[in-house]
C-alpha positions in Angstrom: 36.0 183.1 194.7 32.4 183.8 193.7 31.4 183.7 190.3 28.4 186.1 189.5 26.2 185.5 186.6 23.2 186.9 185.1 21.3 184.5 186.5 22.6 185.4 190.0 21.3 188.9 189.3 17.8 187.6 188.4 17.6 185.3 191.4 18.4 188.3 193.8 16.0 190.5 191.9 13.3 188.0 192.5 14.0 187.6 196.3 14.2 190.9 196.6 10.9 191.9 195.0 9.2 189.0 197.0 10.8 190.2 200.2 9.7 193.9 199.4 6.2 192.9 198.6 5.9 190.7 201.5 7.4 193.4 203.9 4.9 196.2 202.9 2.0 194.0 203.7 3.5 192.1 206.6 4.3 195.4 208.3 0.9 196.4 208.7 0.2 192.5 210.1 3.1 193.4 212.9 1.7 196.5 213.7 -1.7 195.2 214.1 -0.7 192.3 216.4 -1.8 189.9 213.7 1.6 188.2 212.8 0.1 184.6 213.2 -2.6 185.8 210.4 0.1 185.8 207.9 1.3 182.4 209.1 -2.4 181.3 208.5 -3.2 182.7 205.0 0.2 181.6 203.7 -0.8 177.9 204.6 -4.3 178.2 204.0 -4.2 179.6 200.5 -3.0 176.1 199.2 -6.3 174.7 198.5 -6.9 177.9 196.4 -3.6 177.3 194.4 -4.4 173.5 194.1 -7.7 174.1 192.8 -6.5 176.2 190.0 -4.0 174.0 189.3 -6.3 171.2 188.7 -8.6 173.4 186.9 -6.0 175.0 184.4 -3.0 172.9 184.6 -0.7 175.7 184.3 1.5 177.6 187.1 1.0 180.7 185.2 -2.6 181.0 185.3 -4.1 184.4 186.6 -6.9 182.0 188.1 -4.2 180.9 190.8 -4.1 184.2 192.2 -8.1 184.7 192.1 -8.4 181.2 193.9 -5.6 182.3 196.4 -7.1 185.6 197.0 -10.6 184.2 197.8 -9.2 181.8 200.0 -7.0 184.2 201.8 -10.2 186.3 202.4 -12.0 183.3 203.3 -9.5 182.6 205.9 -9.7 186.0 207.5 -13.6 185.7 207.5 -13.5 182.2 209.0 -11.0 183.1 211.6 -13.2 186.0 212.8 -16.4 184.0 212.9 -14.8 181.5 214.9 -13.3 183.6 217.3 -16.8 185.8 217.5 -19.2 182.8 217.8 -16.8 180.1 219.2 -15.8 182.3 222.1 -12.0 181.2 221.1 -8.9 183.7 221.3 -7.7 184.6 218.1 -4.6 182.4 218.3 -6.7 179.2 218.6 -9.0 180.4 215.8 -6.3 181.0 213.4 -4.6 177.6 214.5 -8.1 175.8 213.6 -8.3 177.3 210.2 -5.1 177.3 208.9 -4.2 173.6 210.0 -7.5 172.4 208.3 -7.0 174.1 205.1 -3.4 173.5 204.8 -4.2 169.7 205.2 -6.7 170.1 202.6 -4.5 171.9 200.5 -1.4 169.4 200.8 -3.9 166.7 199.5 -5.1 168.7 196.7 -1.5 169.3 195.9 -0.4 165.7 195.7 -3.5 165.3 193.5 -2.6 168.2 191.2 1.2 166.9 191.1 -0.1 163.9 189.1 -1.4 166.0 186.2 0.5 169.3 186.3 4.0 170.5 186.5 4.5 171.0 190.4 5.9 169.5 193.3 4.9 169.8 196.8 8.6 170.5 197.9 8.5 173.3 195.6 5.3 174.7 197.0 6.5 174.2 200.8 10.3 175.4 200.2 10.4 177.3 197.1 12.7 177.2 194.0 14.3 180.9 193.6 17.1 179.3 191.6 14.8 177.9 189.0 13.2 181.5 188.4 15.7 182.5 185.5 14.7 179.4 183.7 11.0 180.4 183.0 11.0 183.6 180.9 8.3 185.8 179.0 9.3 188.0 176.4 8.2 191.9 176.9 9.2 194.4 174.3 11.7 191.8 172.9 13.3 191.0 176.2 13.4 187.7 177.8 12.6 188.3 181.4 11.8 185.8 184.1 8.3 185.3 184.6 8.6 185.0 188.5 10.2 188.5 188.3 7.6 189.9 186.3 5.0 188.3 188.6 6.5 189.7 191.6 6.9 193.3 190.0 3.3 193.5 189.4 2.7 192.6 193.0 4.8 194.9 194.4 3.8 197.8 192.4 0.1 196.8 193.4 1.3 196.7 197.0 3.2 199.8 197.0 0.3 201.8 195.1 -2.2 200.3 197.5 0.0 201.8 200.7 0.6 205.2 198.9 -2.9 205.7 197.9 -4.5 204.5 201.1 -1.8 205.5 203.5 -4.0 207.4 205.7 -6.7 205.0 205.8 -4.2 202.3 206.5 -2.4 204.2 209.3 -6.2 205.1 211.1 -7.4 201.6 210.6 -4.4 199.9 212.0 -3.8 202.2 214.9 -7.2 203.0 215.7 -10.0 201.0 213.9 -12.7 203.0 216.2 -11.3 206.5 215.3 -11.3 205.6 211.5 -15.0 204.4 211.5 -16.0 207.7 213.2 -14.2 209.4 210.4 -16.1 207.5 207.9 -13.7 205.1 207.2 -14.7 201.3 206.7 -11.7 199.9 209.0 -13.5 196.2 208.2 -13.0 196.7 204.4 -9.6 198.0 204.9 -8.9 195.0 206.8 -10.1 192.3 204.1 -8.1 194.7 201.4 -5.1 193.8 203.5 -6.0 190.4 203.9 -6.4 190.1 200.1 -2.9 191.6 199.2 -1.5 189.3 201.8 -2.7 186.2 200.1 -2.0 187.4 196.3 1.5 188.4 197.9 1.8 184.9 199.2 1.0 183.3 196.3 3.3 185.5 194.1 6.2 184.5 196.7 5.7 180.9 196.5 7.7 180.1 193.6 10.8 182.0 195.3 10.6 181.2 199.0 7.7 178.5 199.3 4.6 178.5 201.6 6.8 178.0 205.0 9.7 180.5 204.2 7.3 183.4 203.1 6.5 183.7 206.7 9.9 184.8 207.3 9.4 187.4 204.5 5.9 188.5 205.7 7.0 189.0 209.5 10.6 189.4 210.2 11.1 192.7 208.1 8.5 194.1 210.1 9.5 192.8 213.2 12.9 194.2 212.8 11.9 197.6 211.9 9.5 197.8 214.8 12.6 197.8 217.2 14.5 200.5 215.2 11.5 203.2 214.6 8.0 204.2 215.9 7.0 206.4 212.7 4.8 204.4 210.2 6.4 205.7 206.9 10.4 205.1 208.2 9.0 201.8 209.7 7.7 200.6 206.0 11.2 202.0 204.3 13.1 200.0 207.0 11.1 197.1 206.6 11.5 196.7 202.8 15.1 197.5 202.8 15.8 194.9 205.3 14.1 192.5 202.9 16.1 193.6 200.2 19.1 193.6 202.0 18.5 190.1 203.1 17.8 188.9 199.5 21.3 190.2 198.4 23.3 188.9 201.4 21.4 185.8 201.5 22.1 184.8 197.9 25.7 185.9 198.3 26.2 183.5 201.5 24.3 180.6 199.8 27.0 180.6 196.8 29.9 181.8 198.7 30.3 180.4 202.3 29.3 176.4 201.6 32.6 176.0 199.2 34.6 177.0 202.1 33.2 174.0 204.1 33.5 171.7 201.1 29.9 172.0 199.8 28.9 173.4 196.5 26.2 175.7 197.6 22.9 175.8 199.7 19.3 176.9 198.8 19.3 180.6 198.7 15.6 180.8 199.9 16.8 179.3 203.6 19.9 181.4 203.4 17.9 184.5 202.7 15.6 183.5 205.7 18.7 182.9 207.9 20.1 186.4 207.0 16.5 187.9 207.9 16.7 186.1 211.2 20.6 187.7 211.7 19.3 191.1 210.8 16.3 190.8 213.6 18.6 189.6 216.4 21.2 192.3 215.4 18.4 194.8 216.0 17.2 193.0 219.1 20.7 193.5 220.5 21.8 196.7 219.2 18.6 199.0 218.5 19.1 202.2 220.1 16.1 202.5 222.1 14.7 199.0 222.1 17.8 196.8 222.2 18.9 194.6 224.8 22.2 196.6 225.2 20.5 200.2 225.1 17.9 198.9 227.8 20.6 197.6 229.9 22.4 200.7 229.7 19.7 202.6 230.6 19.0 200.5 233.6 22.7 201.2 234.7 22.3 205.1 234.0 19.1 204.9 236.2 20.8 203.0 238.9 23.8 205.2 239.0 21.7 208.1 238.9 19.6 207.2 241.8 22.5 206.2 243.7 24.3 209.5 243.2 21.0 211.3 244.4 20.9 209.4 247.4 24.4 209.7 248.4 23.6 213.7 248.0 20.7 213.4 250.4 22.7 211.4 252.8 25.5 213.8 252.9 23.2 217.0 253.0 21.0 215.1 255.9 24.4 214.8 257.7 25.1 218.2 257.3 22.1 219.4 259.0 23.1 217.8 262.2 24.8 219.9 264.9 27.7 217.4 265.6 31.3 216.9 264.7 32.3 215.6 261.4 28.5 216.0 260.4 28.6 215.9 256.5 31.8 214.4 256.4 31.1 210.6 255.7 33.1 207.5 254.8 31.6 205.0 252.4 30.7 202.6 255.4 29.1 205.7 256.8 27.0 206.0 253.9 26.0 202.4 253.8 25.1 202.4 257.6 23.0 205.6 257.3 21.2 204.5 253.7 17.4 203.7 254.3 16.5 204.2 250.6 14.7 201.1 248.8 17.4 201.2 246.3 20.3 200.2 248.4 23.6 201.6 248.2 26.2 198.8 247.8 29.5 197.8 246.5 30.3 198.9 243.0 27.1 201.0 242.6 28.3 203.4 245.5 31.8 203.5 244.4 30.8 204.3 240.8 28.4 206.8 242.3 30.8 208.6 244.6 33.7 208.5 241.6 31.0 210.4 239.1 30.1 213.1 241.8 33.8 213.6 242.3 34.2 214.0 238.7 31.1 216.3 238.4 32.6 218.6 241.1 29.7 217.6 243.6 31.7 216.0 246.4 35.2 216.0 248.0 37.2 213.4 249.0 39.5 214.0 251.9 41.3 211.0 253.9 38.7 208.5 252.9 35.9 210.8 253.8 33.4 212.6 251.5 31.7 216.1 251.9 29.6 218.3 249.7 31.0 220.9 247.5 28.8 224.1 246.8 27.6 222.7 243.5 26.6 219.2 245.2 24.9 221.2 248.0 22.9 223.2 245.7 21.7 219.8 244.0 21.2 218.2 247.3 19.0 220.8 248.6 16.6 220.6 245.5 16.4 216.5 246.2 15.7 217.4 249.9 13.1 219.7 248.9 11.1 217.3 246.8 11.5 214.5 249.2 10.1 216.6 252.0 7.4 217.9 249.9 6.1 214.5 249.1 6.3 213.5 252.8 4.0 216.5 253.5 2.0 215.3 250.7 1.6 211.7 251.8 1.1 212.8 255.7 -1.4 215.5 254.9 -3.6 214.0 252.1 -2.7 210.3 252.5 -2.9 209.9 256.1 0.1 207.7 255.9 1.7 206.7 259.1 5.5 208.6 260.0 7.3 205.4 259.7 6.0 204.8 256.2 6.8 208.4 255.0 10.4 208.0 254.1 10.1 204.8 251.7 7.3 206.3 249.9 8.7 209.8 249.3 12.3 208.1 248.2 10.6 206.2 245.5 8.8 209.4 244.0 11.7 211.9 244.3 13.9 210.3 241.9 11.0 210.6 239.2 9.7 214.3 240.0 10.5 216.8 237.4 10.2 220.5 237.9 6.6 221.2 237.0 5.6 218.5 239.4 7.8 220.0 242.0 6.4 223.5 241.4 2.8 221.8 241.9 3.7 220.4 245.1 5.4 223.8 246.2 2.3 225.5 245.4 0.1 222.9 247.3 2.1 223.3 250.3 3.3 226.9 250.1 2.4 227.8 253.8 4.1 224.7 255.2 7.8 225.4 256.1 8.6 222.3 257.7 8.1 218.3 256.7 6.0 216.3 259.2 9.0 215.5 261.3 9.6 219.3 261.7 12.6 219.0 259.2 12.9 222.4 257.1 11.9 222.2 253.4 14.5 223.9 251.6 13.7 226.6 249.6 10.2 227.4 251.1 
């Protein structure tokens, strides 16, 4: 049984605000193919945080955000400078910058921990369960400081994305066009890096510098599998982060007791739920998911097999011999010269589907075209022979190589392209071998 208290509500709210804030900025990193930049900044801002701690002796000082933002922008600048003048690819330049700054930050954090109330583990792994313990009074209400800070950061991110939506979209997908239209793509880039840095710092107390990377990248990566439009992309990303915050905390306090443990760290559970959301989308996404892609491949293979069967039966009917157009399954396999070989289950399923659609009839183990099937087959032969004529006349392809080349393209030719081919060879009635081109 789960015992839910007000403290749990504050924890979930803090985690949801952290996730939503990270998702808004991280989505643009994913779209810009700069996901590692979030990793770099989330590690590299540590020196700025540590220096702010040392100077102010307080975790709540606004100087912390200023220092982190400056180091975040410095990180982005250093990455570009090293990439440009060091002749390194972007991933390598990010690795150089963030590992060095992260090491310096850890040293400074260790020094800061001797003078102020901060522990390196909290910086690395977060302490979302501690958020409700540190409150500030707002209009007479005691509100956790972390929730208030994250709410302000979320509103800032939401405002920037809303006001500069067009500029962010252009600078993300086509920086050259943005510059042409008078939008400073470089300024937009560094504004985004500043938001990432400030968001990262605000989320430290909730999820820590390591798990904040999951908050920055995984919601955007999940949305990338589900939609290709920017506004739905951002909505899905934020909703994923909020869902992970609630489900992750519930899992942290509800699942461990069944295995003899009291609970687990909520930040780690939230990151795990984010991973589960991503892998669920990775498998089940309607267009980009593994199952959808596998199903599309199967459908394509069956469609090609069905067309090949129709073509073989139609060519057989053109021959003036007994039993022409009346072929068994072994006959079909023997006559097949398609690059997409008709074998086993594929051929069996293709024949079943053609029979179900009323395109072939099966009599005594042999198959022949119906009127509907013959109409479809003639269209396929028309496309195939037009392509053979094209390759022979315009491509100077040898006769022996015509069939494989045309057989690939006949399956991917739409009505418009077929009409263009027909217009190009309107005076030709036969293919290079003298076979009639149906419909011409």
